[in-house]
DOTIKOL-846990 format. One record per atom (N, C-alpha, C): x, y, z; residue in one letter. Coordinates in steps of 0.02 Angstrom, whole numbers, plus 32768, in hexadecimal, padded with zeros to 4 digits. Layout:
% residues N
XYZa;...
//
This chain:
% residues 267
BE0EC01913B9m;BDCEC02013DAm;BDA0C04E13B4m;BDBCC0821393g;BD95C0AE1369g;BD77C0E81390g;BD65C11D136Bv;BD47C157138Bv;BCFDC14D1393v;BCE2C16513CCk;BC9BC15C13DBk;BC78C1A013DAk;BC39C19F13C6l;BC0FC1DB13C5l;BBCEC1CB13E9l;BBC4C1EE1421k;BB86C1E61447k;BB58C2201437k;BB1AC2111424v;BAE9C2431412v;BAAFC23E1444v;BAA0C2761465t;BA6AC2771496t;BA34C2A91481t;B9F6C291147Df;B9BDC2BC146Df;B98FC2C114A9f;B973C2FC14B2d;B941C30514E7d;B90AC33314CCd;B8CDC32B14E6g;B896C35314CFg;B854C32E14D5g;B823C34814B1d;B7E1C32914B5d;B7CEC3031476d;B7FEC2F3144Ce;B7F1C2C91412e;B7DAC284142Ae;B7A5C268140Cp;B78DC2261423p;B7C5C1F31429p;B7C7C1D31463g;B7FAC1A01471g;B831C1B8149Eg;B844C1F9149Cl;B87CC21114C3l;B86EC20D150El;B830C21C1522a;B81FC2191569a;B826C1D21585a;B81EC1A11559q;B825C15A156Dq;B86CC141155Fq;B89AC171154Fh;B8E0C1611542h;B8E7C1321506h;B8BDC13F14D4r;B8BFC1171497r;B8C9C146145Br;B8E6C12C1426l;B8F4C15313EAl;B8CAC13613B1l;B89BC15E1397s;B86FC1471362s;B891C14A131Es;B892C11212FBl;B8AEC11212B8l;B883C13B1288l;B842C13D1295s;B817C166126Cs;B82AC1B01271s;B83CC1C712ADs;B84DC20D12B7s;B896C21C12A6s;B8C3C1ED12B5f;B90AC1FB12B1f;B92EC1D61279f;B90BC1A91256g;B92DC1801224g;B950C1A911EEg;B92BC1D811D0e;B948C201119Ae;B97FC22D11B6e;B977C24811F2s;B9AAC2731210s;B9EBC24C121Bs;B9E6C20E1232l;BA23C1E6123El;BA47C1D711FDl;BA21C1CE11C7k;BA41C1C51185k;BA66C2041172k;BA49C23E1180l;BA6AC27D1170l;BAA7C289119Cl;BAA5C27011DAl;BAE0C2751205l;BB1AC24E11E7l;BB0CC21211CFl;BB41C1EA11AEl;BB5AC20E116Fl;BB2CC22A1148s;BB40C24F110Ds;BB6DC28A111Fs;BB5CC2AC1156a;BB85C2E5116Da;BBCBC2CD1180a;BBCFC29411A1l;BC10C27711B3l;BC39C26A1175l;BC1AC24A1143q;BC3FC2381106q;BC54C27510DEq;BC29C2A810DBr;BC3BC2E610B8r;BC72C30B10DDr;BC71C309111Ft;BCA7C3261146t;BCE8C3021137t;BCE5C2C01131a;BD20C2991120a;BD3BC2AD10DBa;BD0FC2B910ABs;BD25C2CD1069s;BD4CC30E106Cs;BD33C33E1094g;BD56C37E109Ag;BD9BC37510B8g;BDA1C34B10EAi;BDE2C33F110Ai;BE12C31D10D9i;BDF9C2ED10B3l;BE23C2CB1082l;BE3CC2FB104Cl;BE0FC3251034a;BE23C3551000a;BE59C384101Aa;BE53C3991059s;BE85C3C51076s;BEC7C3A01081s;BEC3C3611097a;BEFFC33A10A4a;BF26C32D1064a;BF03C324102Cl;BF23C3150FEDl;BF36C3540FC7l;BF24C3900FE3d;BF36C3D00FC5d;BF1DC3D40F7Ed;BEDFC3C00F73d;BEC1C3C10F30d;BE78C3D50F38d;BE69C4150F2Et;BE25C42E0F38t;BDF4C4120F05t;BE0CC3FB0ECCe;BDE0C3E00E99e;BDD4C3950EA1e;BDFFC3750EC9y;BDFBC32C0ED0y;BDBAC3170EF1y;BD93C2F00ECEg;BD56C2D60EEBg;BD19C3020EE3g;BD20C33E0EC3t;BCE7C36B0EBDt;BCB1C34E0E90t;BCC4C31F0E64k;BC93C3000E39k;BC88C2B70E4Bk;BC95C2A70E8Bg;BC8CC2620EA1g;BCCCC23C0E97g;BCC8C1FD0E83g;BD03C1D60E76g;BD22C1BA0EB6g;BD65C1B10EB4r;BD86C18D0EEAr;BD81C1B00F2Dr;BD85C1F30F2El;BD81C2160F6El;BD3DC20A0F8Fl;BD08C2100F69a;BCC5C2040F84a;BCC1C1BC0F9Da;BCDDC18D0F77a;BCDBC1460F8Ba;BD03C13B0FCCa;BD3DC15D0FD3e;BD65C156100Fe;BD3EC16F104Ce;BD1DC1A91044a;BCF8C1C6107Ca;BCBFC1981091a;BCA0C1761061k;BC69C14A1071k;BC7FC1091093k;BCC1C0FF1099l;BCD9C0C610BFl;BCCDC0D01109l;BCC3C10F111El;BCB4C11C1164l;BC6AC10D1172l;BC5EC0EE11ABd;BC19C0DD11BDd;BC11C0E81208d;BBD2C0EE121Dl;BBC2C0F21264l;BB9BC0B41277l;BBB6C08D12A6e;BB95C05112BDe;BB7AC05C1303e;BB3BC04A130Dl;BB1CC050134Fl;BB3CC01E137Fl;BB5CC03713B3a;BB7FC00C13E2a;BB57C0011422a;BB33C0351439s;BB0DC02D1477s;BADBC066147Ds;BAAAC05D14A8i;BA7AC09114BAi;BA7AC0961506i;BA8AC0D01520e;BA8FC0D91568e;BA4CC0CD1589e;BA4BC0A515BDq;BA0DC09515E0q;B9F1C0D31602q;B9B0C0DF15F8g;B990C1181619g;B993C15815F2g;B9AAC15515B3s;B9ABC192158As;B9A9C17F1540s;B997C1B01516a;B999C1A414CEa;B9DCC1BC14B5a;BA10C19514C3a;BA55C1A914B4a;BA7CC1701495a;BA76C1681453p;BA9DC1341432p;BAE7C146142Cp;BB11C1141431t;BB59C11D1427t;BB6CC0F813E8t;BB8DC11C13BBf;BBA4C0FE137Cf;BBF0C0F8137Cf;BC08C0C6135Av;BC50C0BF134Ev;BC5DC0CF1305v;BC8CC0FC12F9c;BC9FC10E12B5c;BCD0C0D9129Cc;BCBDC0B71268v;BCE7C081124Dv;BCF6C08F1203v;BD2BC07011EBa;BD3EC07711A5a;BD3BC0321185a;BD18C02F114Dr;BD15BFF11127r;BD57BFE61103r;BD6BBFA710FAp;BDAABF9A10D5p;BDA4BFAF108Cp;BDDCBFC01070g;BDDDBFD11029g;BDFEC0121017g;BE15C037104As;BE33C079103Bs;BE75C0721016s;BE7FC09E0FE7q;BEBDC0A00FC1q;BEE6C0DF0FD4q;BECDC1061004l;BEEFC1441016l;BF29C1351045l;BF60C15B103Dh;BF9BC1511066h;BF99C18010A2h;BF69C17410CEl;BF64C199110Cl;BF81C16F1144l;BF94C191117Bq;BFB6C16D11B2q;BF8BC13311CAq;BF4CC14111D6s;BF1FC10B11EBs;BED8C12411E7s;BEABC0F511DFf;BE64C10811DEf;BE4CC11C1223f;BE6EC1041259d;BE5BC118129Cd;BE64C16312A4d;BE9EC17C128Ft;BEABC1C41293t;BE7AC1EB1268t;BE6DC1D0122Df;BE3EC1F111FFf;BDF8C1F4121Ef;BDE3C1BD123Dg;BDA2C1BC125Eg;BD9DC1EE1296g;BDD2C1F312BEe;BDD3C22412F5e;BDCDC26B12DAe;BDF3C27A12A6q;BDEFC2BD1289q;BDA9C2CD126Fq;BD8BC29B124Et;BD4AC2A61230t;BD13C2B11264t;BD11C2861297v;BCDDC28C12CAv;BCE7C2CC12F2v;BD25C2DD1302q;BD32C31B1326q;BD1BC35812FEq;BD2BC35912BEr;BD16C3901293r;BCCAC392128Dr;BCAAC358128Al;BC61C3551285l;BC41C37712C2l;BC59C36712FEv;BC3CC384133Bv;BC4AC3D0133Cv;BC86C3E41328q;BC96C42C1325q;BC68C45012F5q;BC59C43112BCd;BC2CC450128Bd;BBE4C45212A5d;BBD0C42012CCl;BB8EC42212EBl;BB88C45E1319l;BBBDC46B133Fd;BBBDC4A4136Cd;BBBAC4E61346d;BBDEC4EA130Ea;BBDDC52712E6a;BB9AC53212C5a;BB80C4FE12A6e;BB41C5051280e;BB06C51512ADe;BB04C4FA12EAr;BACBC5071316r;BACAC550132Cr;BB03C5731326q;BB06C5BA1337q;BAFEC5E712FBq;BAF1C5C912C1g;BAE8C5F11285g;BB29C6031262g;BB61C5E31275r;BBA1C5EF1254r;BBABC5BA121Er;BBABC5CD11DEp;BBB0C59B11A8p;BBF3C57611AAp;BBEFC53411AEa;BC2AC50A11B0a;BC24C4CC1185a;BBE7C4B11181n;BBDEC4711160n;BB95C469114Cn;BB86C46E110Ba;BB41C46D10F4a;BB1FC42A1104a;BB45C3F31102s;BB27C3B21110s;BB14C3AC115As;BB3AC3CB1186v;BB29C3CD11CDv;BAEAC3F711D7v;BAE5C42E11B1r;BAAAC45911B6r;BA6CC43311A0r;BA72C40B116Ar;BA39C3E31153r;BA23C3B11189r;BA55C39311AAy;BA45C36411E0y;BA1FC3861218y;BA38C3BE1230l;BA17C3E11267l;B9D1C3F81254l;B9CAC40E1216r;B989C42511FFr;B956C3EC11FAr;B96FC3AE11F2s;B943C37511E8s;B928C3581229s;B947C36B1261l;B932C34D12A1l;B8E9C35E12B1l;B8C4C33012CFp;B87EC33E12DEp;B875C379130Dp;B83DC39B1306a;B830C3D9132Ca;B82FC3CD1377a;B821C390138Dg;B81DC38213D4g;B860C37C13F8g;B898C38013D3v;B8DAC37F13F3v;B8E9C3C41410v;B8F3C3C71452r;B8FFC4071474r;B948C4101488r;B96CC3D91490a;B9B2C3DE14A5a;B9D9C3A51485a;BA18C3B31477q;BA43C3821457q;BA89C3851476q;BAAAC34C1475r;BAF0C34A148Cr;BB16C3181461r;BB53C32B144Ey;BB7EC3001425y;BBC2C2FD1447y;BBD7C2BF1456t;BC17C2B51477t;BC40C282144Et;BC7CC296143Ca;BCA9C26A1417a;BCE6C25A1443a;BCF8C21A1447w;BD33C208146Ew;BD53C1C91453w;BD91C1BE1467t;BDB5C1821454t;BDE7C171148At;BDE9C132149En;BE18C11B14D1n;BE17C1461510n;BDDBC15B1524g;BDD4C1821561g;BDE1C1CC155Ag;BDF5C1E2151Ft;BE03C2291513t;BDCAC24914EDt;BDADC27F150Av;BD76C2A214E9v;BD93C2CF14B2v;BD7BC2C51475l;BD92C2ED143Cl;BD68C32C1433l;BD28C3271440a;BCFAC3601438a;BCBBC351145Ea;BC9DC385147Bd;BC60C37D14A2d;BC38C3BD149Cd;BBFCC3BA1481v;BBD2C3F6147Av;BB8BC3E4148Av;BB69C41114ADq;BB22C40714BCq;BAFFC44A14B3q;BAC1C447149Bf;BA9CC484148Df;BA52C475148Bf;BA2BC4AA148Fg;B9E2C4A5148Bg;B9C8C4C3144Bg;B9B2C501144Fe;B995C5221415e;B9C8C52D13DEe;B9B3C52113A0l;B9DFC5291366l;B9D6C56F1347l;BA0BC588132Bs;BA09C5C71306s;BA2BC5BC12C3s;BA0CC5931299l;BA2BC57E125Bl;BA2CC5B71228l;BA60C5B81200l;BA68C5EA11CCl;BA34C5DE1196l;BA12C6141182e;B9E3C610114Ae;BA08C625110Be;BA18C5F410E1v;BA3DC60110A3v;BA0BC616106Dv;BA12C6521050p;B9E3C667101Cp;B9E7C63A0FDFp;B9ADC62E0FC0a;B9ABC6040F84a;B9D1C6270F4Ca;B9F5C5FF0F25q;BA1BC61B0EEDq;B9EBC6360EB9q;B9F9C6720EA1g;B9CFC6920E70g;B9D0C66D0E2Dg;B999C6730E09a;B995C6530DC7a;B9C2C6780D96a;B9D9C6550D63r;BA03C6740D30r;B9EAC65E0CEBr;B9F4C68A0CBCl;B9DDC67C0C78l;BA14C6560C53l;BA03C61A0C39v;BA34C5F10C15v;BA17C5DD0BD1v;BA44C5CF0BA3k;BA30C5B50B62k;BA43C56C0B5Fk;BA12C5420B4El;BA1CC4FA0B4Bl;BA14C4E20B03l;BA3EC4B20AF1l;BA39C4910AB0l;BA2CC4470ABCl;B9F9C42C0A9Cg;B9E9C3E60AA7g;B9ACC3D10A81g;B987C3A20A9Er;B94AC3890A7Er;B911C3870AB1r;B8D4C3890A98i;B899C3860AC2i;B88DC33D0AD6i;B88BC3320B17l;B881C2EE0B30l;B838C2DF0B3Cl;B814C3100B56s;B7CDC3080B62s;B7ACC34C0B6Cs;B76AC34D0B67v;B745C38A0B72v;B707C3790B9Cv;B6EBC3AC0BBDg;B6ADC3A40BE1g;B67FC3DE0BD1g;B63FC3D20BD1f;B610C4070BBFf;B5CEC3FC0BE3f;B5A0C42C0BDBd;B55FC4280BFCd;B53DC3E60BECd;B51AC3C80C1Dp;B506C3E50C5Ep;B539C3DC0C95p;B573C3BF0C86g;B5A7C3B70CB9g;B5D6C3F30CB9g;B612C3E80CD5a;B645C41D0CD7a;B65FC42A0C90a;B66EC4680C83s;B68AC47C0C41s;B6D5C4820C49s;B6FAC4580C25y;B743C4590C2Cy;B764C43C0BEEy;B7A6C4460BE9i;B7D0C4280BB5i;B80FC40D0BD6i;B81FC3CF0BC8t;B85DC3B10BE3t;B891C3AE0BACt;B8CAC3CC0BB9l;B901C3CF0B88l;B93AC3A20B9Fl;B959C37F0B70k;B994C3560B7Fk;B9CFC3710B58k;BA03C3870B7Ct;BA40C39F0B5Dt;BA75C3690B63t;BAB1C3780B50s;BAE7C3470B55s;BAFCC33B0B9Ds;BAE9C3680BCBs;BB01C3620C0Fs;BACAC35D0C44s;BA8BC36D0C32r;BA57C36E0C64r;BA12C3670C45r;B9E2C3590C6Et;B99BC3590C5At;B977C38B0C87t;B952C3B90C69v;B931C3ED0C91v;B8E8C3F30C7Cv;B8BDC3F40CAEr;B875C3FE0CA1r;B864C4470CAFr;B848C4690C7Dc;B839C4B00C82c;B7EEC4BC0C80c;B7D5C4E60CACs;B790C4FB0CA4s;B78AC5240C64s;B752C51F0C42a;B749C5410C02a;B700C5540BF9a;B6F5C5860BD1s;B6B0C59A0BC2s;B693C5690B8Fs;B651C56B0B87s;B630C5400B56s;B64AC5500B10s;B655C5900B02e;B66EC5A40AC0e;B6B4C5880AB4e;B6DFC5880AE8q;B722C56D0ADFq;B721C5220AD4q;B6F3C4FF0AF5v;B6EDC4B70AEAv;B6D7C4A90AA2v;B6A6C4CF0A8Ae;B68EC4C70A45e;B6C7C4D40A14e;B6F0C5050A23r;B728C51609F7r;B75DC4DF09F9r;B762C4BC0A31a;B796C4880A38a;B783C4470A16a;B743C4390A11l;B72DC3F809F6l;B74AC3E809B1l;B749C4180981p;B766C4080940p;B7B2C4000941p;B7D2C4130979l;B81BC410097Dl;B834C3CE099Bl;B806C3A109AAr;B81CC35F09C2r;B846C33D098Dr;B879C31709A4h;B8A8C2F40977h;B8D6C3240953h;B8D8C3640968k;B906C395094Ck;B933C3B00982k;B96DC3C8096Ed;B997C3EC099Dd;B978C43009AAd;B974C44409E9v;B955C48309FAv;B985C4AE0A23v;B979C4EF0A21a;B99BC51F0A4Da;B965C53E0A79a;B974C5440AB9a;B942C55F0AE7a;B963C58D0B19a;B940C5C20B2Ba;B955C5ED0B62a;B92CC5DA0B9Fa;B94EC5CD0BD7v;B92CC5B50C13v;B942C5E00C4Ev;B911C5F40C76l;B920C6140CB6l;B92CC5DC0CE8l;B96CC5CF0CF5d;B981C5940D19d;B988C5A20D63d;B95DC5840D8Bg;B95EC58E0DD3g;B93EC5520DF5g;B921C55C0E30q;B900C5250E52q;B8C6C5090E2Aq;B8A3C5340E05k;B86CC5200DDAk;B879C53C0D94k;B89FC5190D6Ap;B8B0C5340D27p;B872C5440CFEp;B876C57A0CD9s;B83EC58D0CADs;B85AC59F0C68s;B834C58E0C35l;B848C59A0BF0l;B83BC5E20BDCl;B86CC6010BBCv;B863C6440BA1v;B851C6410B58v;B879C61A0B31w;B869C60E0AEBw;B889C5CD0AD4w;B870C5B20A9Di;B88CC5750A80i;B887C57A0A34i;B8BEC5660A12l;B8C1C56B09C9l;B8E2C52E09ACl;B8D6C523096Cd;B8FCC4F20946d;B944C50A0944d;B974C4E0095Aa;B9B9C4F5095Da;B9D5C5070919a;B9B7C4ED08E4a;B9D0C4FB08A1a;B9B5C53D0886a;B985C55A08A8t;B967C5990891t;B984C5D408B7t;B9A0C6050895p;B9BBC63F08B9p;B983C66508DCp;B990C67D0919p;B95BC6A0093Fp;B947C6E1091Dp;B908C6F20924t;B8EEC7300908t;B909C76B0930t;B91DC79F090Dr;B936C7DB092Fr;B8FAC8040948r;B8FAC8130988v;B8C3C83709A7v;B8D8C88009B0v;B8AEC8AF099Dp;B8BEC8F609A6p;B8CCC90509F0p;B8FBC93209FCi;B90FC9420A40i;B8D4C95D0A69i;B8A6C9810A48e;B86DC99C0A6Ce;B841C9630A88e;B837C92F0A60s;B80FC8F60A76s;B831C8D20AB0s;B874C8CD0AADt;B899C8AD0AE3t;B891C8D30B24t;B897C9150B21i;B890C93E0B5Di;B84AC9370B7Bi;B818C9380B4Fe;B7D4C9310B67e;B7C8C8ED0B87e;B7E6C8B90B69h;B7E0C8750B85h;B7FFC8710BCAh;B83AC88F0BD2l;B85CC88F0C13l;B832C8B50C46l;B816C8EC0C31r;B7F0C9160C60r;B7B0C8F40C78r;B790C8D00C4Ct;B74FC8B30C5Et;B754C86D0C7Bt;B785C8450C63n;B789C7FF0C78n;B7C1C7EF0CA9n;B7F2C81B0CADw;B82CC80D0CD7w;B834C8420D0Ew;B7FFC8670D1Ca;B805C89E0D4Ca;B81CC8870D91a;B7FFC8500DAAe;B810C8370DEDe;B858C81E0DEFe;B86DC7FB0DB9t;B8B2C7E20DB6t;B8E3C81D0DB5t;B8D4C8500D8Em;B900C88A0D89m;B904C8AF0DCCm;B8CBC8B00DF0r;B8CBC8D00E32r;B8F9C8AC0E63r;B8F7C8690E61i;B922C8410E8Ei;B96BC84A0E7Ci;B97BC84A0E3Al;B9C0C8530E24l;B9DBC8970E37l;B9B0C8C90E3Ba;B9C5C90D0E4Aa;B9D6C9170E93a;B9BFC8E80EBFq;B9CBC8F10F06q;BA14C8E70F19q;
//
């Protein structure tokens, strides 16, 4: 029969008062709910196989988790409360007792993580993304999971108190690669570098772009402040040894150009 998940929304989001669910408002959130289910499944599989590295780079574990799906089974009359059935697509190669048991574990854990995340207790980043994506007009939510008449988990709540995860600080990295493209006035000023493992677009000054132009089609070395918005520090021909800068000039550069970064690091 499979495990079922009933989701109930209430509030003043357009459509809820008429007991309807708008795809415009909830479409992306429902996709993130499925993603949260599949990522929860990945965590359970990794634990069951006793291999913390298994599936961290995708591959078979990620594919196995994506065999789980949520199918809309019914919508309760008089409310915006869809009921989904958790199903498994054929094709699993894992030696687990059954996908029914696996589905029960996954949906139960998902609802438990929803309860933890809504209180600001970090449990599942994908669940947090789902909750954060819900439209502002949702005032109350309820999630009930059951199978064969047995309730596995049931949680309802109103106001959210989601954890605010601080953005990861930028770090200085040295990249070796080639210049893929550049941008300059009157548009954005940037340099895009392609290494053996990644492509990164860095903001750059006009002078840095001018310096990079003759280095096209050459191997380059670059220092990049790598964060949410990477920025170029310097770029050189990889075949040319870097110029030695006097320590006094380095200290003055740090004091005048990196003062705010140094203040944050000192906290």
